[in-house]
NUDRENGU-402803 format. One record per residue: residue number from 1; residue in one letter; y, x, z of N, C-alpha, C in turn. Coordinates in steps of 0.1 Angstrom, whole numbers. Each point is the difference from the previous one (the first is absolute). Layout:
+-----+------+-------+-------+-------+-------+-------+-------+-------+-------+-------+
!  nr ! rest !    nY !    nX !    nZ !   caY !   caX !   caZ !    cY !    cX !    cZ !
+-----+------+-------+-------+-------+-------+-------+-------+-------+-------+-------+
! NUM !    A !     Y !     X !     Z !     Y !     X !     Z !     Y !     X !     Z !
...
+-----+------+-------+-------+-------+-------+-------+-------+-------+-------+-------+
END
This chain:
+-----+------+-------+-------+-------+-------+-------+-------+-------+-------+-------+
!  nr ! rest !    nY !    nX !    nZ !   caY !   caX !   caZ !    cY !    cX !    cZ !
+-----+------+-------+-------+-------+-------+-------+-------+-------+-------+-------+
!   1 !    Q !  -103 !  -129 !    75 !    -7 !     0 !    16 !     0 !    13 !     6 !
!   2 !    K !     2 !    11 !   -10 !     0 !    13 !     8 !    16 !     3 !     4 !
!   3 !    E !     8 !    -5 !    -8 !    14 !     3 !     3 !     3 !   -10 !    13 !
!   4 !    R !    -6 !   -10 !     3 !     3 !    -8 !    11 !    -4 !     8 !    13 !
!   5 !    A !   -13 !     3 !     0 !    -6 !     6 !     9 !     5 !    13 !     6 !
!   6 !    L !     6 !     9 !   -12 !     8 !    11 !     4 !    14 !    -4 !     5 !
!   7 !    S !     7 !    -9 !    -5 !    13 !    -4 !     5 !    -2 !    -7 !    15 !
!   8 !    G !   -12 !    -4 !     2 !    -2 !    -3 !    15 !    -2 !    11 !     9 !
!   9 !    L !    -6 !    10 !    -5 !    -4 !    13 !     8 !    13 !     6 !     1 !
!  10 !    L !     8 !     2 !    -9 !    13 !     7 !     1 !    10 !    -6 !     8 !
!  11 !    G !     0 !   -14 !    -1 !    11 !    -8 !     9 !    -4 !     1 !    15 !
!  12 !    Q !   -12 !     4 !     2 !    -2 !     3 !    16 !    -2 !    14 !     3 !
!  13 !    G !     6 !     9 !   -11 !     1 !    13 !     4 !   -14 !     7 !    -1 !
!  14 !    D !   -11 !    -6 !    -6 !   -12 !     8 !    -5 !     2 !     7 !   -12 !
!  15 !    V !     0 !    14 !    -1 !     2 !     6 !   -12 !   -15 !     3 !    -6 !
!  16 !    R !   -12 !    -5 !     6 !   -13 !     3 !    -6 !    -1 !    -3 !   -15 !
!  17 !    G !     6 !   -14 !    -2 !     1 !    -7 !   -12 !     6 !     9 !   -12 !
!  18 !    L !     7 !    10 !     4 !     7 !     8 !   -11 !   -11 !     6 !    -9 !
!  19 !    S !   -11 !     4 !     5 !    -9 !     5 !   -10 !    -6 !    -9 !    -9 !
!  20 !    L !     1 !   -13 !     2 !    -5 !   -11 !   -11 !     9 !     3 !   -12 !
!  21 !    M !    10 !     3 !    -1 !    10 !     3 !    -9 !    -2 !    12 !   -10 !
!  22 !    K !     3 !    -3 !   -13 !    -3 !     9 !   -10 !    15 !     8 !    -1 !
!  23 !    R !     1 !    11 !    -1 !    13 !     7 !    -2 !     1 !     8 !   -13 !
!  24 !    I !    10 !    -7 !   -10 !     0 !     5 !   -12 !    13 !    14 !    -1 !
!  25 !    S !    -3 !     5 !   -11 !     9 !    13 !    -1 !    13 !    -5 !    -7 !
!  26 !    Q !    11 !     8 !     3 !    12 !    -1 !    -9 !    -3 !    -2 !   -15 !
!  27 !    A !    -8 !    11 !    -2 !    -4 !     0 !   -16 !    -6 !   -11 !    -6 !
!  28 !    T !    -8 !    -6 !     8 !    -9 !   -12 !    -3 !    11 !   -11 !    -3 !
!  29 !    F !    11 !    -3 !    10 !     7 !   -10 !     1 !     8 !     2 !   -15 !
!  30 !    D !     5 !    12 !     1 !     9 !     4 !   -11 !    -5 !    -5 !   -14 !
!  31 !    E !   -13 !     5 !    -2 !    -8 !    -3 !   -13 !    -1 !   -16 !    -2 !
!  32 !    A !    -2 !    -7 !    11 !     0 !   -16 !    -2 !    13 !    -5 !    -5 !
!  33 !    V !    10 !     5 !     6 !    14 !    -5 !    -3 !     2 !     5 !   -17 !
!  34 !    K !    -4 !    11 !    -2 !     2 !     6 !   -13 !    -9 !    -8 !    -9 !
!  35 !    E !   -12 !    -4 !     2 !    -8 !    -8 !    -7 !     6 !   -14 !    -3 !
!  36 !    N !     4 !    -6 !    12 !     8 !   -12 !    -3 !    10 !    -2 !   -12 !
!  37 !    T !     7 !    11 !     2 !    13 !     2 !    -7 !    -2 !     1 !   -15 !
!  38 !    D !   -11 !    10 !    -2 !    -4 !     3 !   -15 !   -10 !   -10 !    -5 !
!  39 !    E !   -10 !    -4 !     6 !   -10 !    -9 !    -6 !     3 !   -14 !     1 !
!  40 !    F !     9 !    -6 !    12 !     3 !   -12 !     0 !    16 !    -5 !    -3 !
!  41 !    G !     6 !    10 !    -2 !    14 !    -1 !    -6 !     9 !    -5 !    13 !
!  42 !    M !    -3 !     2 !    11 !     6 !    -4 !    14 !    12 !    11 !     1 !
!  43 !    D !    10 !    -5 !     6 !    13 !     5 !     3 !    -5 !     8 !    13 !
!  44 !    F !     8 !    10 !     7 !    -3 !     9 !    10 !    -2 !    -9 !    12 !
!  45 !    D !     8 !    -7 !     4 !     0 !    -9 !    11 !   -14 !    -9 !     0 !
!  46 !    E !    -2 !    -7 !   -11 !   -12 !    -8 !    -1 !   -11 !     8 !     0 !
!  47 !    A !    -1 !    11 !    -5 !   -12 !     9 !    -1 !    -1 !     5 !    15 !
!  48 !    V !     8 !     3 !     9 !    -3 !     7 !    12 !    -4 !   -13 !     7 !
!  49 !    K !     8 !   -12 !     1 !    -7 !   -12 !     9 !   -13 !    -3 !    -3 !
!  50 !    E !    -4 !    -1 !   -13 !   -13 !    -3 !    -6 !   -10 !    11 !     6 !
!  51 !    A !     1 !    12 !     1 !    -7 !    11 !     4 !    -1 !    -3 !    15 !
!  52 !    L !    11 !    -2 !     6 !     0 !    -3 !    17 !   -10 !   -11 !     2 !
!  53 !    E !     2 !   -10 !    -8 !    -8 !   -12 !     4 !   -16 !     0 !    -5 !
!  54 !    Q !    -4 !     9 !    -9 !   -12 !     4 !    -4 !    -6 !     7 !    12 !
!  55 !    F !     7 !    12 !     3 !    -8 !    10 !    12 !     0 !    -9 !    13 !
!  56 !    K !    10 !    -8 !     2 !     0 !    -8 !    14 !   -14 !   -10 !    -2 !
!  57 !    S !    -1 !    -5 !    -9 !   -11 !   -11 !    -3 !   -16 !     8 !     2 !
!  58 !    Q !     2 !    14 !    -2 !   -11 !     6 !     0 !    -2 !     8 !    14 !
!  59 !    G !     9 !    -4 !    10 !    -1 !     4 !    12 !     5 !    13 !     1 !
!  60 !    C !     7 !     6 !   -10 !     4 !    15 !     3 !    12 !     2 !    10 !
!  61 !    D !     1 !    12 !     6 !    10 !     4 !     9 !    10 !     6 !    -9 !
!  62 !    L !    13 !    -7 !    -2 !    10 !     6 !    -8 !    12 !     7 !     8 !
!  63 !    S !    -2 !     3 !    12 !     8 !     6 !     9 !     6 !    13 !    -5 !
!  64 !    N !    -8 !     7 !    -6 !     4 !    13 !    -5 !     8 !     0 !   -13 !
!  65 !    I !     1 !    -9 !    -5 !     5 !    -2 !   -15 !    16 !    -2 !    -2 !
!  66 !    S !     7 !     8 !    -6 !    14 !    -2 !    -1 !     3 !    -2 !   -14 !
!  67 !    I !    10 !    -8 !    -1 !     3 !    -4 !   -16 !    13 !     4 !    -2 !
!  68 !    N !    -1 !     9 !   -12 !    14 !     6 !    -5 !     1 !     0 !   -15 !
!  69 !    E !    11 !     6 !    -6 !     1 !     1 !   -14 !   -12 !     5 !    -6 !
!  70 !    N !    -7 !     9 !     6 !   -13 !     9 !    -7 !   -11 !    -9 !     0 !
!  71 !    T !     0 !   -10 !    10 !   -12 !   -11 !    -1 !    -5 !    -4 !   -12 !
!  72 !    E !    13 !    -5 !    -8 !    -2 !    -5 !   -13 !    -7 !     6 !   -10 !
!  73 !    Q !     3 !    13 !     1 !    -3 !    10 !   -11 !   -15 !     5 !     5 !
!  74 !    G !    -4 !     0 !    11 !   -14 !     5 !     5 !     2 !    15 !     1 !
!  75 !    K !    12 !     5 !     2 !     3 !    15 !    -1 !     4 !     6 !    13 !
!  76 !    D !    -2 !    -6 !    10 !     5 !     4 !    12 !    -1 !    15 !     3 !
!  77 !    D !   -11 !     5 !    -4 !    -3 !    14 !     3 !     5 !    11 !   -12 !
!  78 !    D !     4 !    -7 !   -11 !     5 !    10 !   -10 !    14 !     3 !     2 !
!  79 !    K !     8 !    -8 !     8 !    14 !     7 !     5 !     2 !     9 !    10 !
!  80 !    K !   -12 !     3 !     5 !     2 !    10 !    13 !     4 !    15 !    -6 !
+-----+------+-------+-------+-------+-------+-------+-------+-------+-------+-------+
END
């Protein structure tokens, strides 16, 4: 219901609804992908898809998330 209401607001150009969404960090997303591969034996693509679905179902804003080769390892910051 929350997503439907938010879509309606955004579709009308009303951005007030954006505050209803929770934004997760890249590190949180990367850790979820890593957990999916390590604990559930998923391959990278499946782990990313599952993480995306889970966070979307919780109403999270994923607009700041990027998916790259470091996502799987959960080590985005280690390569800098």
